[in-house]
C-alpha positions as CSV (number, residue, x, y, z in Angstrom):
1,M,0.3,-0.2,0.3
2,M,3.2,2.6,0.2
3,R,3.4,2.5,-3.4
4,L,-0.4,3.4,-3.9
5,K,0.0,6.3,-1.2
6,W,3.1,7.5,-3.2
7,I,1.8,7.1,-6.5
8,R,-1.9,8.9,-5.6
9,S,0.2,11.9,-3.3
10,L,2.0,12.7,-6.7
11,S,-1.0,12.9,-8.2
12,L,-3.0,14.9,-6.0
13,L,-0.3,17.1,-6.2
14,L,-0.9,17.6,-9.9
15,V,-4.6,17.7,-9.5
16,G,-4.3,21.8,-9.3
17,A,-2.3,22.4,-12.4
18,L,-4.6,19.7,-14.2
19,C,-7.6,21.0,-13.2
20,L,-6.9,24.6,-13.9
21,V,-5.6,24.6,-17.7
22,V,-5.7,27.7,-19.3
23,P,-4.6,29.1,-22.2
24,A,-0.7,30.1,-22.0
25,G,0.6,31.3,-25.1
26,S,2.5,29.2,-27.5
27,A,4.0,26.7,-24.9
28,Y,5.5,23.1,-25.5
29,A,4.4,20.7,-27.5
30,N,0.8,21.9,-29.0
31,C,-0.5,22.2,-25.5
32,E,-1.2,25.8,-24.2
33,G,-0.4,24.6,-20.8
34,P,0.7,21.3,-18.6
35,V,-1.6,18.6,-19.1
36,L,-0.2,15.8,-16.8
37,H,-0.5,12.3,-16.1
38,G,-0.2,10.2,-12.8
39,I,2.8,7.5,-12.6
40,T,2.0,3.8,-13.1
41,N,3.7,1.1,-10.8
42,S,6.5,-0.1,-12.3
43,F,7.4,-1.9,-15.5
44,E,9.9,-4.3,-14.9
45,Q,12.1,-6.7,-16.6
46,C,12.3,-3.9,-20.0
47,G,16.1,-4.3,-20.5
48,P,18.6,-1.6,-19.4
49,N,17.8,1.0,-22.2
50,A,13.5,0.6,-22.7
51,V,11.8,3.5,-24.7
52,A,8.2,4.2,-24.7
53,F,5.6,5.4,-26.9
54,A,2.2,7.5,-25.4
55,W,-0.7,8.3,-27.8
56,F,-4.3,9.3,-27.7
57,H,-6.3,6.3,-28.1
58,G,-7.3,5.4,-31.9
59,R,-5.9,8.3,-33.5
60,A,-2.1,8.0,-33.3
61,V,0.5,8.1,-36.2
62,Q,3.7,6.9,-35.9
63,R,4.9,7.8,-39.6
64,T,5.3,12.1,-39.4
65,I,6.2,14.2,-36.7
66,Q,4.4,17.6,-36.3
67,N,6.2,21.0,-35.7
68,A,5.9,21.4,-31.9
69,T,5.3,25.2,-32.2
70,A,2.1,24.7,-33.8
71,G,0.2,25.8,-30.8
72,A,-2.9,24.1,-29.9
73,L,-3.8,23.0,-33.2
74,A,-4.2,18.7,-33.7
75,G,-2.2,18.7,-36.4
76,P,-2.5,15.7,-39.3
77,A,0.0,13.5,-36.9
78,G,-2.4,12.6,-34.4
79,H,-2.0,12.4,-30.7
80,D,1.2,10.6,-30.1
81,S,4.7,11.1,-28.3
82,G,6.3,12.2,-31.4
83,I,10.4,12.6,-31.0
84,L,10.1,11.7,-27.4
85,Q,11.3,8.0,-26.4
86,T,13.8,7.5,-23.9
87,L,14.3,8.1,-20.0
88,A,16.3,11.4,-20.8
89,E,13.5,12.5,-22.2
90,S,10.6,11.9,-19.8
91,M,8.9,9.2,-21.4
92,M,9.8,6.8,-18.0
93,S,11.0,7.5,-14.6
94,E,14.0,5.0,-13.1
95,G,12.1,2.0,-11.2
96,P,12.6,1.0,-7.8
97,Q,14.9,-2.1,-9.3
98,G,16.6,0.6,-11.2
99,A,16.9,1.5,-14.8
100,I,19.7,-1.1,-15.4
101,N,17.4,-3.6,-14.5
102,G,14.9,-3.2,-16.6
103,S,12.5,-1.6,-14.0
104,Y,10.6,2.1,-15.3
105,A,7.7,3.9,-13.9
106,G,5.6,4.9,-16.9
107,N,5.7,9.2,-17.0
108,T,4.9,11.8,-19.6
109,D,3.8,15.5,-20.1
110,F,2.1,16.4,-23.0
111,N,3.5,19.7,-22.3
112,N,6.9,18.6,-23.1
113,P,8.4,19.6,-26.1
114,G,8.5,16.8,-29.4
115,Y,4.6,15.9,-28.6
116,D,2.3,15.7,-31.2
117,G,-1.0,17.1,-30.9
118,C,-2.4,17.9,-27.6
119,V,-5.0,15.6,-26.2
120,R,-7.4,18.8,-25.0
121,N,-8.5,19.2,-28.7
122,V,-10.3,15.8,-28.9
123,N,-13.0,15.3,-25.3
124,E,-15.8,13.7,-24.3
125,G,-17.8,16.5,-23.0
126,A,-18.4,17.9,-19.9
127,C,-16.5,16.1,-16.4
128,K,-18.9,13.9,-14.9
129,C,-17.3,14.1,-11.4
130,A,-19.5,17.4,-10.7
131,T,-18.2,17.5,-7.0
132,L,-14.8,17.2,-7.7
133,C,-14.4,19.3,-11.5
134,P,-13.6,22.5,-11.1
135,V,-16.4,25.0,-13.5
136,G,-15.3,24.3,-17.0
137,A,-13.4,20.9,-16.5
138,I,-13.4,18.5,-19.7
139,D,-13.3,14.4,-19.9
140,F,-10.5,14.2,-22.0
141,G,-11.1,10.4,-23.3
142,V,-8.3,7.6,-23.2
143,L,-4.5,7.6,-23.5
144,D,-2.7,4.6,-24.4
145,Y,1.2,3.8,-23.3
146,A,3.6,1.2,-24.3
147,I,7.2,0.2,-23.1
148,G,9.6,-2.0,-24.0
149,G,13.4,-2.8,-24.7
150,I,15.5,-5.5,-25.1
151,D,16.4,-8.5,-23.6
152,P,19.9,-8.3,-21.7
153,A,20.6,-11.9,-22.4
154,N,20.0,-11.8,-26.3
155,P,19.8,-8.8,-28.4
156,N,17.5,-10.3,-31.1
157,V,14.4,-10.7,-28.4
158,G,12.4,-7.2,-27.6
159,R,10.1,-7.4,-24.5
160,V,6.9,-5.1,-24.7
161,A,4.2,-4.0,-22.2
162,M,1.3,-1.2,-22.6
163,V,-1.8,-0.3,-20.7
164,S,-4.7,1.8,-21.9
165,V,-6.7,4.1,-19.4
166,D,-9.5,6.0,-19.4
167,F,-8.8,9.9,-18.2
168,N,-9.3,9.7,-13.9
169,E,-11.6,12.7,-13.2
170,A,-11.2,12.0,-9.7
171,Y,-7.5,13.2,-10.2
172,Q,-8.1,14.8,-13.2
173,G,-5.4,13.2,-14.7
174,W,-4.7,9.6,-16.7
175,L,-2.9,7.5,-13.9
176,L,-1.4,4.6,-15.8
177,D,-1.9,2.6,-12.6
178,N,-5.3,2.3,-13.0
179,A,-5.1,-0.4,-15.9
180,G,-5.4,-3.9,-14.2
181,A,-7.2,-2.2,-11.0
182,P,-9.8,-3.8,-9.2
183,N,-13.1,-2.7,-8.9
184,V,-13.6,-1.0,-5.1
185,D,-17.2,0.6,-5.1
186,G,-18.6,1.3,-8.7
187,N,-17.5,4.7,-8.1
188,I,-15.2,6.5,-10.2
189,C,-16.0,10.1,-8.4
190,N,-14.7,8.8,-5.6
191,I,-11.7,8.8,-4.5
192,S,-12.0,6.5,-1.6
193,G,-13.1,4.0,-3.9
194,N,-12.7,3.1,-7.8
195,G,-11.1,7.0,-8.5
196,N,-8.2,5.8,-6.5
197,S,-8.2,2.1,-7.6
198,G,-4.5,0.7,-8.3
199,N,-3.1,-2.0,-9.8
200,P,-1.7,-3.9,-6.7
201,N,1.0,-5.7,-9.4
202,P,3.9,-4.7,-11.6
203,V,3.7,-4.7,-15.3
204,N,6.1,-7.4,-16.7
205,C,7.9,-6.5,-20.0
206,T,7.6,-9.5,-22.3
207,A,9.4,-11.4,-24.9
208,I,8.0,-11.3,-28.3
209,P,8.9,-14.3,-30.5
210,I,11.8,-14.3,-32.5
211,P,9.7,-15.6,-36.1
212,T,11.9,-18.9,-37.3
213,I,12.2,-19.4,-40.8
214,T,10.6,-22.9,-41.4
215,G,10.9,-23.5,-44.9
216,S,11.1,-21.9,-48.4
217,S,10.2,-22.2,-52.0
218,P,11.2,-20.6,-55.1
219,V,8.5,-19.0,-57.1
220,A,8.8,-16.8,-60.2
221,G,11.1,-13.5,-59.4
222,G,11.8,-14.4,-56.0
223,A,11.1,-17.0,-53.2
224,N,8.6,-17.7,-50.3
225,I,9.5,-17.7,-46.9
226,T,7.5,-19.6,-44.5
227,L,7.7,-17.7,-41.2
228,G,6.6,-19.3,-37.6
229,L,5.4,-16.1,-35.6
230,G,4.6,-17.9,-32.2
231,S,2.4,-16.5,-29.4
232,I,1.9,-12.8,-27.6
233,A,-0.5,-14.3,-25.3
234,A,1.5,-13.4,-22.5
235,I,2.5,-10.1,-23.6
236,P,0.7,-8.0,-20.9
237,I,-1.4,-5.6,-22.9
238,V,-3.7,-4.0,-19.9
239,D,-6.5,-2.0,-19.2
240,D,-8.8,0.0,-16.9
241,C,-12.4,-0.7,-18.5
242,V,-13.2,-2.7,-15.1
243,I,-13.7,0.3,-13.2
244,A,-13.3,3.3,-16.4
245,E,-16.2,5.6,-15.5
246,D,-16.3,5.9,-19.2
247,A,-16.6,2.3,-19.8
248,N,-19.9,2.6,-21.7
249,I,-18.7,4.6,-24.9
250,N,-14.8,3.8,-24.9
251,C,-14.8,0.0,-23.6
252,P,-14.1,-2.1,-25.0
253,R,-10.8,-0.4,-26.0
254,N,-10.7,-2.7,-29.4
255,L,-6.7,-2.5,-29.2
256,A,-6.8,-5.6,-31.2
257,P,-3.2,-7.0,-30.8
258,G,-1.2,-8.7,-33.8
259,K,1.1,-10.0,-34.9
260,V,3.4,-8.0,-37.6
261,V,6.1,-8.9,-40.1
262,V,8.8,-6.2,-40.2
263,Y,12.3,-6.1,-42.4
264,R,15.7,-4.5,-42.6
265,H,18.1,-4.5,-45.5
266,G,21.7,-5.4,-44.6
267,P,25.1,-6.9,-45.9
268,C,25.5,-10.3,-46.5
269,P,26.4,-12.8,-46.4
270,G,26.4,-12.9,-42.3
271,A,23.7,-12.7,-39.5
272,L,22.1,-9.5,-38.5
273,Q,24.8,-8.0,-35.8
274,P,24.0,-7.8,-32.1
275,T,24.4,-4.1,-32.2
276,V,21.8,-3.0,-34.7
277,E,18.9,-1.2,-33.1
278,R,15.8,-3.2,-32.5
279,R,13.8,-0.1,-32.1
280,A,10.8,-0.2,-34.4
281,W,10.9,3.6,-35.3
282,I,13.5,6.0,-34.0
283,Y,12.5,9.6,-34.7
284,P,14.8,12.4,-36.0
285,P,15.1,15.8,-34.6
286,Q,12.1,17.7,-34.3
287,P,11.7,19.5,-37.7
288,A,12.0,23.4,-38.0
289,A,8.5,23.7,-39.4
290,G,5.7,21.5,-41.1
291,N,5.3,18.1,-41.2
292,L,8.2,15.0,-41.2
293,T,8.1,11.8,-42.7
294,V,9.3,9.3,-40.4
295,V,11.5,6.3,-41.8
296,G,11.3,3.2,-39.9
297,N,14.2,1.8,-38.1
298,W,12.2,-1.6,-39.3
299,T,10.0,-1.6,-42.4
300,I,6.7,-3.1,-41.8
301,Y,6.4,-5.7,-44.4
302,S,3.9,-5.8,-47.3
303,A,3.0,-8.1,-50.2
304,E,2.7,-5.0,-52.4
305,D,6.2,-3.7,-52.0
306,G,7.6,-5.5,-54.7
307,N,11.2,-3.8,-54.7
308,L,11.3,-4.1,-50.6
309,N,11.9,-0.1,-51.1
310,G,8.8,0.6,-48.3
311,V,7.0,2.8,-50.1
312,L,4.0,3.0,-52.3
313,D,5.6,3.0,-56.1
314,A,4.0,3.0,-59.5
315,G,2.8,-0.5,-60.2
316,E,2.3,-1.3,-56.3
317,D,-1.7,-1.2,-55.9
318,G,-1.8,-0.4,-52.1
319,T,-5.2,-1.8,-52.0
320,N,-6.9,-3.6,-48.6
321,G,-9.7,-5.6,-49.6
322,G,-10.1,-4.2,-53.0
323,T,-10.3,-0.6,-51.6
324,T,-7.5,2.3,-52.6
325,N,-5.4,3.7,-49.0
326,G,-3.0,5.1,-50.8
327,V,-0.2,3.1,-48.3
328,L,1.4,-0.6,-48.4
329,D,-0.8,-2.7,-47.1
330,P,0.6,-4.3,-43.8
331,N,1.3,-8.0,-43.3
332,F,-1.0,-8.2,-40.0
333,V,-1.7,-11.5,-38.3
334,P,-4.4,-10.9,-36.2
335,G,-4.5,-12.4,-32.8
336,T,-2.3,-13.2,-30.1
337,G,-2.2,-17.5,-30.5
338,A,0.6,-19.1,-32.2
339,G,0.6,-18.7,-36.1
340,S,2.7,-18.4,-39.2
341,T,2.6,-16.5,-42.2
342,T,4.1,-16.6,-45.7
343,V,6.5,-13.9,-46.6
344,R,7.5,-13.1,-50.3
345,I,11.0,-12.0,-50.8
346,P,11.3,-10.5,-54.2
347,A,14.4,-10.8,-56.5
348,V,14.9,-6.9,-56.9
349,A,17.3,-6.6,-59.8
350,G,21.0,-5.5,-59.4
351,A,20.3,-6.1,-55.2
352,A,23.2,-6.8,-53.5
353,D,22.3,-6.7,-50.0
354,C,20.5,-8.9,-47.7
355,V,16.8,-8.7,-45.9
356,F,16.2,-9.4,-42.5
357,L,12.9,-10.3,-41.0
358,G,11.5,-9.7,-37.4
359,V,8.4,-9.5,-36.1
360,G,6.5,-6.6,-33.5
361,V,3.0,-6.1,-32.1
362,G,0.6,-4.0,-33.8
363,V,-2.5,-2.4,-31.6
364,D,-5.2,0.3,-31.7
365,N,-6.1,-0.6,-35.6
366,N,-8.2,2.4,-35.1
367,H,-10.9,4.7,-37.6
368,F,-9.8,8.0,-35.9
369,S,-6.7,8.6,-37.2
370,V,-6.5,12.2,-38.9
371,D,-4.3,11.5,-41.3
372,P,-4.8,9.6,-44.6
373,P,-6.4,6.4,-44.8
374,T,-9.4,7.2,-43.0
375,N,-11.0,4.6,-43.5
376,S,-9.0,1.1,-44.5
377,V,-9.1,-1.9,-42.8
378,F,-6.0,-1.4,-41.2
379,G,-6.2,2.0,-40.3
380,E,-3.0,3.7,-39.0
381,M,-2.1,0.7,-36.8
382,V,0.6,1.6,-33.5
383,L,4.2,-0.6,-33.7
384,L,5.0,-1.4,-29.9
385,P,8.4,0.0,-29.5
386,V,10.5,-2.8,-30.4
387,V,10.7,-5.9,-32.6
388,S,12.5,-9.3,-32.2
389,A,14.1,-10.3,-35.1
390,N,15.3,-13.6,-36.8
391,P,19.6,-13.2,-37.4
392,T,19.5,-15.2,-40.4
393,P,19.9,-13.6,-43.8
394,I,17.8,-14.1,-46.6
395,R,19.2,-12.5,-50.5
396,A,16.8,-9.8,-51.5
397,G,19.0,-10.2,-55.0
398,T,17.8,-13.6,-56.3
399,G,15.0,-14.2,-53.4
400,T,16.9,-16.9,-53.0
401,P,17.6,-17.7,-48.7
402,V,20.7,-17.7,-48.0
403,T,20.9,-21.5,-47.0
404,D,23.5,-23.4,-45.3
405,I,24.9,-20.5,-43.3
406,V,27.0,-20.5,-40.1
407,T,25.6,-17.0,-38.1
408,T,27.8,-17.9,-35.4
409,V,31.2,-19.6,-34.2
410,K,32.4,-19.2,-30.6
411,T,35.1,-21.0,-28.7
412,D,36.2,-21.7,-25.1
413,K,38.8,-23.3,-23.4
414,S,39.7,-25.1,-20.5
415,Q,42.1,-27.4,-18.5
416,G,43.9,-28.4,-21.8
417,K,40.5,-28.8,-24.0
418,G,38.7,-26.8,-26.5
419,T,35.3,-26.1,-27.0
420,V,33.5,-25.2,-30.4
421,S,30.3,-24.0,-30.5
422,W,28.4,-22.9,-33.6
423,E,24.9,-22.2,-34.9
424,T,23.0,-22.6,-38.5
425,G,20.4,-20.4,-39.9
426,I,19.0,-22.3,-42.6
427,E,19.9,-26.6,-43.5
428,M,19.1,-27.0,-47.2
429,T,21.8,-29.0,-48.4
430,T,23.9,-29.8,-45.7
431,A,25.5,-33.1,-45.1
432,G,27.8,-32.3,-42.2
433,F,30.5,-30.2,-40.3
434,N,34.5,-30.1,-40.4
435,V,36.0,-28.2,-37.7
436,I,39.4,-26.7,-39.3
437,G,41.9,-25.7,-36.8
438,T,45.0,-23.6,-37.5
439,K,48.2,-22.4,-36.4
440,K,49.7,-19.4,-35.6
441,G,52.4,-17.9,-37.7
442,G,51.4,-19.9,-40.9
443,G,51.5,-23.5,-39.2
444,G,49.4,-25.1,-41.5
445,E,45.7,-26.0,-40.3
446,I,44.0,-29.6,-39.5
447,K,40.9,-31.4,-39.4
448,L,40.2,-31.5,-35.9
449,N,37.3,-34.0,-35.9
450,S,38.0,-37.2,-37.4
451,S,34.9,-38.6,-39.0
452,L,31.9,-36.0,-40.4
453,I,30.1,-34.3,-37.8
454,A,26.4,-35.0,-38.9
455,A,24.1,-32.1,-39.7
456,K,20.8,-32.2,-37.1
457,E,18.4,-30.9,-39.8
458,G,20.1,-31.2,-43.2
459,T,17.7,-30.3,-45.8
460,T,14.5,-29.1,-43.7
461,G,15.5,-24.9,-43.7
462,K,15.9,-24.9,-40.4
463,G,18.9,-24.4,-37.9
464,A,20.0,-26.0,-35.3
465,S,23.3,-25.6,-32.7
466,Y,26.5,-27.8,-32.4
467,S,28.7,-27.9,-29.5
468,V,32.3,-30.4,-29.8
469,T,35.0,-30.9,-27.6
470,F,38.3,-31.7,-28.7
471,D,41.5,-32.6,-26.0
472,G,44.9,-31.2,-26.5
473,G,46.1,-34.2,-28.6
474,Q,43.6,-33.6,-31.1
475,L,43.6,-29.9,-31.0
476,K,47.5,-30.4,-31.8
477,G,48.5,-26.2,-31.0
478,S,45.2,-24.9,-33.0
479,S,45.0,-21.2,-31.5
480,A,42.0,-20.8,-34.1
481,V,39.5,-23.0,-36.0
482,Y,36.8,-22.7,-39.0
483,V,33.7,-24.3,-39.2
484,E,33.5,-25.8,-42.7
485,V,29.8,-26.1,-43.7
486,V,29.8,-29.9,-46.2
487,K,27.3,-29.4,-48.7
488,T,25.1,-32.5,-50.0
489,D,26.4,-32.0,-53.5
490,G,30.1,-32.1,-52.0
491,S,31.0,-28.4,-52.2
492,K,32.2,-26.8,-48.9
493,E,32.2,-23.0,-47.5
494,R,34.5,-21.9,-44.4
495,F,33.1,-19.4,-41.6
496,G,35.0,-17.7,-38.6
497,P,37.6,-18.0,-37.4
498,A,36.8,-17.9,-33.9
499,S,40.1,-17.6,-31.8
500,F,41.0,-19.9,-28.1
C-alpha cells in the first residue's frame, strides 16, 4: 500500500495544475499549458535501455511528426509522443529496481517539447464528477502507453508491455496504475473508491517471439519464406475498463493486438549484428516547421512492395480488400495465439544486400486517425516500441534464401580442452560439418574431427546448434578454428575464424 500512497500523493500534487488548464500562449508541444498524468506502478523486466510511446487512443500516426511550435492545433500527425521515447526525454523514470535492471515508472507530459497534437483538442464532453471538477473542466478520454526494451541476454529479443487508461476525473489526469486495477465500489468519482483503485502488481515486459524460418520455396521472381510467429498471448496489454467511468463509450478498448512482419536491409552474407538497433521507430530531430515523414528503423513488410523499399511505387496497388488506401498494406496476423505466415521476398534486380525479418506487435487498428488513409481495414496501426529479429540473412538480389550458413562460431578453452560451438540459420543442403584448426604464424591447418559431424536438420530448412569438445592432443596446438559446411553436392564453405 505504500506504493499506492506514493503514487496517489504525487497525483494529488498534480490535480491543481491539471484542473486549471488555461491558455498561456504558445507553450511547449501543442498544448497551451501543463496536461500531465500520474505515474504507474513499475514496469519491470524491460531491459536497461527501454523506450516508450504514448498516444491518444485511436489517433496515433507513427510515420509523421508535427512541428512542435504549432500551438494547440491537433495537426495531421494525430496525438502521440512524436520524437520522445527515452528516459532522458521524460517518457519514463527509473523504477524501484533501477533502469539497469529494466525497471521503470511510466511517465510523460503532453506539455513536453516534441509531442504531436494535444489531448485537449479531442474530448468526451464536460467532466462528470461535478463535486470534484472545477467549473468548465473537460473529460479527455483515453491515453495509451507502451514501453519496450531488449533482453540483455539476447539482443534479438524485444520485450514489451502496454497499458490503456481512461481520463481519471477524480484526479484530473491519466493514472497508468488504473490499468488492471480491481473494482472497489463502482464509483470512479470517489477518491477512496474506484477513483483511487490501483493495480497492486508490477507490469512485466514480456518477450516477443523471434520469428522462425521454417521453410522456403522458389517462385517466379523470388521466393516464398514461411515464418513461424509464435504466440504473444503472454504480453501484457492491460486496460482499466473494470473501473473506467466512461466504460460505456470507450470500452472495450478494441486494441486488437496482432503480429506484424517487419524487415530491414543489411549486408550479406552474415548474420544480423547484435549492435543493430531493434527499436521499431527512431525519430529524427524536431523539424523546424511543418510535418516530417518518419522512416521506420524496421519497415513493415507488405506483399505489395515489389522492390522492398517501403514506399508505394507506381504499379504497386496499395489496396486493402479492394479499396485503394494510398499506402502499402502490412502483413498483419490478428490475434495473440501461435501462427505462421508466408512472406514473399522478391528478386530485386541488381540488389546485392540481404533482408532480415522480424516480428513486432501491432495494436489500435483504429478508424479515428486524422492522417490518410481514413477508412481502411488496418487504419494507422501502432507498432509497439521494439521488435524481435531473426538474424538469418535472406538474399534480396535473387530472392533465394542464403542456405546452409553458419551464423555464429564460438570457442572456449579450459583445462587443456577446447570447445567449439556454432549455430546455423538454415540447413537446406547440408550433409555435415568439419572443424578446421589453424596455428599461429602460418603453422598450417588440420581437420580436428575424425569423421564428418552430421547435420541435425540437413534439408529441412531449419537451423540448429552444435558443440564439440576436443582434447589437447586433438587440437595439436591450434589457436583458432573455422567451421566448414559440407553440402550434399560435395561443395564446401568455411565460416570463422574464432580464436581460443
